[in-house]
C-alpha positions as CSV (number, residue, x, y, z in Angstrom):
1,M,15.1,-11.2,-12.3
2,A,12.3,-8.4,-12.1
3,E,11.5,-7.1,-15.9
4,I,10.0,-3.4,-16.4
5,L,9.1,-1.8,-19.2
6,P,8.6,1.9,-19.6
7,L,4.6,3.2,-20.5
8,K,3.1,5.8,-22.5
9,A,0.6,7.0,-19.9
10,W,-2.7,8.1,-20.1
11,R,-2.9,11.5,-18.4
12,Y,-5.5,14.6,-18.6
13,S,-5.7,17.0,-21.5
14,H,-3.5,20.2,-20.7
15,F,-6.8,21.6,-20.7
16,L,-7.6,20.1,-17.6
17,N,-4.1,19.5,-16.2
18,H,-3.2,23.5,-15.0
19,N,-5.6,22.2,-12.5
20,I,-4.4,18.4,-11.7
21,E,-4.7,19.5,-7.7
22,E,-8.5,19.1,-7.8
23,L,-8.4,16.0,-10.2
24,T,-6.0,13.8,-7.7
25,S,-7.4,11.3,-5.4
26,P,-6.3,9.2,-2.5
27,L,-6.1,5.4,-2.7
28,F,-9.2,3.7,-2.7
29,D,-8.3,1.9,0.4
30,V,-7.5,5.1,2.6
31,V,-10.0,7.6,1.6
32,S,-12.3,8.6,4.0
33,A,-15.8,8.6,2.9
34,K,-15.9,12.8,3.6
35,Q,-13.4,13.0,1.2
36,R,-14.8,10.6,-1.2
37,E,-18.2,12.7,-1.5
38,A,-16.1,15.9,-2.1
39,L,-14.4,14.6,-5.1
40,Y,-17.0,12.6,-6.5
41,R,-18.7,16.2,-7.0
42,N,-15.9,16.7,-9.5
43,P,-17.4,15.2,-13.2
44,Y,-13.2,14.5,-14.0
45,N,-11.3,13.7,-10.5
46,S,-9.5,10.5,-10.9
47,I,-11.9,8.9,-8.1
48,H,-14.4,8.0,-10.6
49,L,-12.0,5.5,-12.1
50,S,-10.1,4.3,-9.0
51,V,-13.2,4.2,-6.5
52,P,-15.9,4.3,-8.8
53,R,-19.9,4.6,-7.9
54,G,-23.1,2.9,-8.9
55,E,-24.9,-0.1,-8.7
56,Q,-22.2,-1.9,-11.5
57,P,-19.5,0.1,-10.4
58,A,-16.6,-1.2,-12.9
59,D,-19.3,-1.3,-15.5
60,E,-19.7,2.3,-14.7
61,A,-15.8,3.3,-14.9
62,A,-15.5,1.5,-18.5
63,Y,-17.9,3.5,-19.8
64,L,-16.7,6.7,-18.2
65,L,-13.5,6.0,-19.5
66,E,-13.8,5.7,-22.9
67,Q,-16.1,8.7,-22.7
68,W,-13.1,10.4,-21.6
69,K,-10.9,9.1,-24.3
70,E,-13.4,9.9,-26.5
71,K,-13.4,14.1,-25.7
72,G,-10.1,14.2,-25.3
73,V,-10.0,14.7,-21.1
74,I,-7.5,12.3,-20.7
75,Q,-4.6,11.6,-23.9
76,Q,-1.9,9.0,-24.1
77,D,1.7,10.6,-24.4
78,P,2.9,9.8,-27.2
79,L,6.2,8.2,-26.2
80,P,7.3,5.8,-23.6
81,G,8.8,6.9,-20.5
82,I,9.9,6.0,-17.3
83,Y,8.1,8.4,-14.8
84,V,10.1,9.7,-12.0
85,Y,8.0,10.6,-9.0
86,Y,9.3,12.5,-5.5
87,Q,7.3,13.4,-2.4
88,Y,8.7,15.5,-0.3
89,F,6.8,15.7,3.6
90,K,7.7,16.1,6.9
91,L,6.6,14.1,10.3
92,A,4.8,15.1,13.1
93,G,6.9,16.2,15.9
94,A,10.4,16.7,13.3
95,D,11.6,19.5,11.5
96,R,13.1,17.3,8.9
97,E,11.7,17.3,5.1
98,Y,12.2,14.0,4.2
99,C,12.0,13.1,0.1
100,R,11.1,9.8,-1.4
101,K,12.5,9.1,-4.7
102,G,11.0,6.6,-7.0
103,F,10.0,6.4,-10.5
104,I,6.5,4.8,-12.0
105,C,6.7,1.6,-15.0
106,H,5.1,-1.5,-15.8
107,I,6.5,-4.8,-14.2
108,K,5.4,-8.0,-15.1
109,A,3.0,-9.8,-12.5
110,Y,4.4,-12.7,-11.1
111,D,3.6,-15.1,-9.5
112,W,4.3,-15.6,-5.7
113,H,5.5,-18.8,-6.1
114,E,8.5,-17.5,-8.5
115,R,10.0,-15.3,-5.6
116,V,10.8,-12.5,-8.0
117,L,8.2,-10.3,-6.5
118,L,7.8,-10.8,-2.9
119,R,4.6,-10.2,-0.6
120,H,4.9,-9.1,3.4
121,E,1.3,-9.4,4.1
122,N,-2.0,-10.9,3.8
123,T,-5.2,-9.8,1.9
124,I,-8.6,-9.8,2.4
125,P,-10.1,-11.7,-0.4
126,S,-13.2,-9.4,-1.2
127,A,-11.3,-6.5,-1.4
128,V,-9.1,-8.9,-4.4
129,N,-12.3,-9.8,-6.3
130,D,-13.4,-5.8,-6.5
131,R,-10.1,-5.2,-8.2
132,I,-10.0,-7.9,-10.7
133,D,-13.7,-6.8,-11.8
134,L,-12.5,-3.6,-11.6
135,L,-9.2,-4.0,-14.2
136,A,-11.4,-6.5,-16.2
137,K,-13.9,-4.3,-17.2
138,T,-11.5,-1.2,-17.5
139,Q,-8.3,-3.1,-18.6
140,L,-6.5,0.6,-16.7
141,N,-4.8,0.9,-13.7
142,S,-5.8,3.6,-12.6
143,S,-3.1,4.1,-9.1
144,A,0.2,2.1,-8.9
145,T,1.5,-0.6,-6.1
146,H,4.5,0.5,-4.2
147,G,7.6,-1.7,-4.5
148,L,11.0,-1.7,-3.0
149,Y,14.0,-2.6,-5.1
150,T,17.8,-2.6,-3.1
151,D,20.5,-1.1,-4.5
152,P,23.2,0.5,-2.0
153,E,25.1,1.9,-5.1
154,F,21.9,4.2,-5.6
155,I,22.9,4.1,-9.9
156,L,19.6,5.3,-10.7
157,E,19.0,8.1,-8.1
158,R,21.2,10.7,-10.6
159,Y,19.3,10.1,-13.6
160,M,16.5,10.6,-11.5
161,D,17.2,13.8,-9.3
162,E,18.1,15.0,-12.9
163,S,14.4,14.4,-14.6
164,I,12.7,16.1,-11.6
165,K,14.7,19.6,-12.2
166,S,11.8,19.6,-15.3
167,P,9.0,18.3,-13.3
168,I,5.0,17.7,-15.8
169,Y,3.3,18.4,-11.8
170,E,4.3,20.0,-8.9
171,T,1.0,20.0,-6.1
172,E,0.6,19.3,-2.6
173,D,-2.2,16.6,-2.1
174,Y,-4.4,15.6,0.6
175,Q,-1.8,14.5,2.6
176,G,0.1,18.0,3.2
177,V,2.9,16.3,0.7
178,R,4.3,18.0,-2.0
179,D,4.1,15.6,-5.2
180,V,6.8,16.1,-8.3
181,L,6.2,14.1,-11.4
182,A,8.9,13.9,-14.1
183,V,9.4,11.7,-16.9
184,I,12.7,10.1,-18.7
185,H,12.5,9.8,-22.4
186,D,16.2,8.6,-23.0
187,R,16.5,5.3,-25.1
188,D,20.0,5.1,-23.4
189,V,18.6,5.7,-19.9
190,I,15.6,3.6,-20.0
191,Q,17.3,0.8,-20.6
192,L,19.5,1.4,-17.7
193,F,16.6,1.4,-15.4
194,M,15.3,-2.4,-16.9
195,D,19.0,-3.3,-16.5
196,V,19.6,-2.5,-13.2
197,L,15.8,-4.1,-11.9
198,R,16.7,-7.1,-13.9
199,E,19.5,-8.4,-11.3
200,K,16.8,-7.6,-8.1
201,Q,14.4,-9.1,-6.3
202,V,11.1,-6.2,-5.8
203,L,9.4,-6.2,-2.3
204,L,5.8,-5.3,-2.1
205,A,5.2,-2.3,0.0
206,D,2.0,-1.0,-0.5
207,G,-1.2,-2.2,-2.7
208,H,-1.1,-6.3,-2.1
209,H,-5.0,-6.2,-2.9
210,R,-4.2,-4.1,-6.0
211,Y,-1.7,-6.1,-7.5
212,E,-3.2,-9.7,-6.6
213,G,-5.8,-8.6,-8.7
214,S,-3.5,-7.9,-11.5
215,L,-1.8,-11.2,-10.8
216,E,-5.1,-13.2,-10.9
217,Y,-6.2,-11.5,-13.9
218,R,-3.4,-12.3,-15.6
219,K,-3.8,-16.2,-14.8
220,R,-7.7,-16.0,-16.1
221,M,-5.9,-14.5,-19.0
222,M,-3.7,-16.8,-19.6
223,A,-5.8,-19.5,-19.4
224,Q,-7.9,-18.3,-22.1
225,N,-5.3,-18.0,-24.8
226,P,-3.7,-20.9,-26.1
227,A,-0.8,-18.9,-27.7
228,H,0.2,-17.0,-24.5
229,T,3.9,-15.5,-25.0
230,G,4.2,-13.4,-21.7
231,F,4.6,-10.6,-23.4
232,E,1.2,-10.1,-23.5
233,A,0.0,-6.7,-21.8
234,Y,-2.2,-8.6,-19.7
235,N,1.4,-9.5,-18.1
236,Y,1.6,-6.5,-17.0
237,H,1.4,-4.0,-14.0
238,L,1.7,-0.3,-12.7
239,M,3.9,-0.2,-9.8
240,Y,6.1,2.8,-7.9
241,L,9.7,1.6,-7.3
242,T,11.9,3.2,-4.2
243,N,14.7,2.3,-2.8
244,T,15.1,0.6,0.2
245,E,18.7,1.6,0.9
246,A,17.0,5.2,1.0
247,D,16.8,7.2,4.6
248,D,13.6,8.8,3.3
249,L,11.9,5.7,3.6
250,R,9.5,5.9,6.4
251,I,6.9,3.0,8.1
252,L,4.2,4.1,10.2
253,P,2.4,1.7,12.4
254,T,-1.3,0.4,12.0
255,H,-3.4,0.2,15.4
256,R,-6.5,-2.1,15.7
257,V,-9.4,-1.2,17.3
258,L,-12.5,-3.3,18.0
259,Q,-15.6,-2.5,18.2
260,N,-16.8,-4.6,21.0
261,I,-15.7,-8.3,23.0
262,S,-17.3,-11.2,24.2
263,I,-16.7,-10.8,28.1
264,S,-16.4,-7.7,30.6
265,D,-13.2,-5.6,31.1
266,E,-12.5,-7.5,34.5
267,E,-12.2,-11.2,32.9
268,F,-10.1,-9.7,29.6
269,L,-7.6,-8.0,31.8
270,D,-8.0,-11.7,34.0
271,R,-6.9,-13.8,30.7
272,L,-4.5,-10.7,29.3
273,S,-2.6,-11.2,32.8
274,A,-1.8,-15.2,31.6
275,Y,0.5,-13.2,29.3
276,F,1.2,-10.2,29.4
277,T,2.9,-7.9,32.4
278,I,-0.1,-5.0,32.8
279,I,0.6,-1.1,34.1
280,P,-2.4,1.6,34.5
281,K,-1.4,4.2,33.1
282,E,-3.3,7.8,33.8
283,D,-3.1,9.5,30.8
284,P,-4.2,7.6,27.3
285,V,-2.2,10.4,25.2
286,E,0.6,8.7,26.5
287,L,-0.1,5.3,25.3
288,N,2.2,5.9,21.8
289,E,4.8,7.3,24.0
290,V,5.4,4.3,26.7
291,I,5.8,1.9,24.4
292,V,8.4,3.7,22.0
293,G,11.7,1.0,21.2
294,K,10.0,-1.4,23.8
295,K,9.5,-5.2,22.1
296,W,6.7,-7.3,22.2
297,A,4.8,-3.7,24.2
298,F,1.5,-2.2,23.3
299,G,-1.0,0.5,24.6
300,L,-4.2,-0.6,25.7
301,Y,-7.0,1.9,25.7
302,L,-10.2,-0.1,27.2
303,S,-13.6,1.2,28.1
304,G,-11.9,4.2,28.9
305,N,-8.9,2.9,30.9
306,A,-5.5,2.8,29.7
307,F,-2.9,0.5,30.0
308,K,0.8,-0.6,29.0
309,I,1.2,-4.4,28.3
310,R,4.2,-5.9,27.6
311,L,4.6,-9.8,26.8
312,K,6.1,-12.2,29.4
313,P,9.7,-13.4,28.1
314,E,8.9,-17.0,28.8
315,V,5.4,-17.5,27.2
316,H,6.8,-16.2,23.9
317,H,8.1,-20.2,22.8
318,L,3.9,-21.0,23.0
319,I,3.3,-19.1,19.5
320,D,2.5,-22.7,17.5
321,W,1.8,-20.9,14.4
322,D,3.8,-22.6,11.5
323,V,6.1,-19.6,10.6
324,P,9.4,-18.7,10.7
325,Q,10.8,-17.2,13.6
326,E,10.9,-13.9,11.7
327,V,7.6,-13.6,11.8
328,K,7.1,-14.8,15.2
329,D,9.3,-12.3,16.3
330,L,7.4,-9.4,14.9
331,D,4.9,-7.5,17.6
332,L,2.2,-7.5,15.8
333,T,2.2,-11.9,15.4
334,V,2.4,-11.2,19.3
335,M,-0.7,-9.0,19.3
336,H,-2.2,-11.4,16.6
337,Y,-1.5,-14.5,18.6
338,F,-1.8,-13.8,22.4
339,V,-4.8,-10.7,22.5
340,F,-7.1,-11.8,19.2
341,Q,-6.5,-15.7,19.4
342,Q,-5.6,-16.8,22.8
343,V,-7.4,-13.9,25.1
344,L,-10.1,-13.3,22.6
345,G,-10.7,-16.4,20.6
346,I,-10.7,-15.4,17.4
347,D,-9.0,-17.8,14.7
348,P,-6.2,-16.8,12.5
349,E,-8.4,-17.1,9.3
350,V,-11.5,-15.6,11.0
351,Q,-9.2,-12.7,12.2
352,R,-8.5,-11.5,8.3
353,N,-12.5,-11.1,7.2
354,Y,-13.7,-10.3,11.6
355,S,-15.8,-7.8,10.9
356,G,-15.4,-6.2,14.5
357,L,-12.0,-5.5,13.7
358,S,-10.7,-2.4,12.0
359,Y,-7.3,-0.6,11.3
360,E,-6.4,2.5,12.3
361,R,-3.1,4.7,11.6
362,N,-3.9,7.8,13.2
363,F,-3.6,7.2,17.4
364,T,-5.8,10.4,18.1
365,T,-8.3,8.4,16.2
366,C,-8.3,5.2,18.2
367,I,-8.6,7.1,21.1
368,R,-11.6,8.8,20.4
369,Q,-13.2,6.2,19.4
370,V,-13.3,4.6,22.3
371,D,-14.2,7.8,24.4
372,T,-17.3,7.9,22.1
373,G,-18.3,4.6,22.5
374,S,-18.1,3.6,18.8
375,A,-15.5,1.1,20.0
376,R,-14.6,-0.8,23.1
377,L,-10.9,-1.2,23.3
378,A,-8.0,0.2,21.4
379,L,-4.4,-1.9,20.7
380,I,-1.9,0.4,19.8
381,T,1.8,-0.5,18.7
382,N,5.1,0.8,17.0
383,D,5.9,0.9,13.6
384,V,7.5,-2.1,11.7
385,S,11.3,-1.5,10.7
386,M,12.3,-1.5,7.0
387,E,14.6,-4.5,8.3
388,Q,11.9,-6.8,9.8
389,V,10.0,-6.2,6.5
390,K,13.2,-7.7,4.6
391,R,13.7,-10.5,6.9
392,V,9.9,-11.5,6.3
393,C,10.0,-11.1,2.7
394,Y,13.2,-13.4,2.3
395,S,11.8,-16.0,4.6
396,G,8.9,-16.7,2.2
397,A,6.3,-15.5,4.9
398,I,4.1,-13.0,5.2
399,M,3.2,-10.7,8.2
400,P,-0.2,-10.2,9.7
401,Q,-3.0,-7.9,7.6
402,K,-2.3,-4.3,7.9
403,S,1.0,-4.7,9.3
404,T,2.7,-1.4,7.6
405,F,1.7,1.7,6.4
406,F,4.4,2.9,3.9
407,Y,4.0,7.1,4.2
408,P,3.5,9.0,2.1
409,K,0.7,7.0,0.2
410,V,0.8,7.5,-3.8
411,I,-2.3,9.4,-4.9
412,C,-3.8,9.2,-7.9
413,G,-4.6,11.3,-11.2
414,F,-0.9,11.5,-12.4
415,L,-1.2,8.9,-15.2
416,F,-3.6,6.1,-16.0
417,S,-1.5,3.2,-17.1
418,S,-3.7,1.0,-19.8
419,I,-3.1,-2.8,-20.5
420,K,-5.2,-2.9,-23.6
421,E,-2.6,-4.4,-26.5
422,D,-3.2,-1.1,-29.2
423,E,-2.3,1.0,-26.2
424,F,0.4,-0.9,-24.8
425,I,3.9,-1.3,-25.4
426,T,4.2,-5.1,-25.7
427,A,8.4,-5.9,-25.5
428,P,11.3,-4.3,-24.5
429,A,12.7,-3.7,-28.1
430,A,9.3,-2.0,-28.8
431,C,10.2,0.9,-26.6
432,L,13.6,1.4,-27.6
């Protein structure tokens, strides 16, 4: 099913890569304004390609990219390879060190209806348009999206484990995660990776906007090319692939924060009580703990007052969205239907681009925003399980936007991938 290819990555020259820690950057959708400003001060940091500045940011990035190539700031690896990428990390409150194992390659940008690559979240249109423009101007993937394949036999891990013993880079990133990159050049092993993935569907874990940007760019180029073959460089996308069967695949919750609501606190709670059991709590710092393991339960922090709320089971059938049962059963579907639509009157389509709604992974930040008055309320949720993600993907449906936060995030700057024809391996046979 999934066609993957090795790549000849563009990487920082050996004059710079000994300082690789100063050249990497967070993904464009998680980097904070303060982080950005610090990173922009380094003229060679990868953020200049992934989140460019200026009145015409995509044009600025394209110009800078050509300058970097001409001056040898970045150079293309002479041999194609599969790039092995391991991330070693710990979670708050736990002693165990996890290791998420995966590899970076090119994958064909399949349309959703082909059912080869499956999505699980909605996207925000404005963010997709920005990604298309950047890709069209630079013809460069500055960061890999994150995809998932299922292999209970762990066929590829032994080759990745062997490769990672000879790393290209090893550094600690902004998350406190130890990132290690290696590369496989062996012809037979590369072929094995391609063969294994050819039998798989891929679930898109993270990077829906970047992937959809590649998909839309491919459609544009196909329409302009009457001799389209399917092997042109514009058909492909950069992806980091990990095995869903690994125990080190972590998904963290993404909470919702509303800057304001159009009704009083009293009216909000009164409307909410038609659907939820509401239990006041003394201390807001417990809101993420009192809901753990409880279906359709949320923490609510409203104007400085804390509550545990849980959907009354007898009202769940009222969800009339045209989605499969797998989606109706999700906590976030319950939240978006009953709280945002029924209580606050925000239409589902409006929710996707609602300016007063923000998404926050950090629980403490949610509480602080309400305490400081920058937000009116925060809704704290549980995480989504890998099994739930699979069920939704295989059903053909999608979750509410920002449903998952796969941790840790992939970093930018270890490598870049070009989709210029003269810099790309255009057919499987060419790389073996």
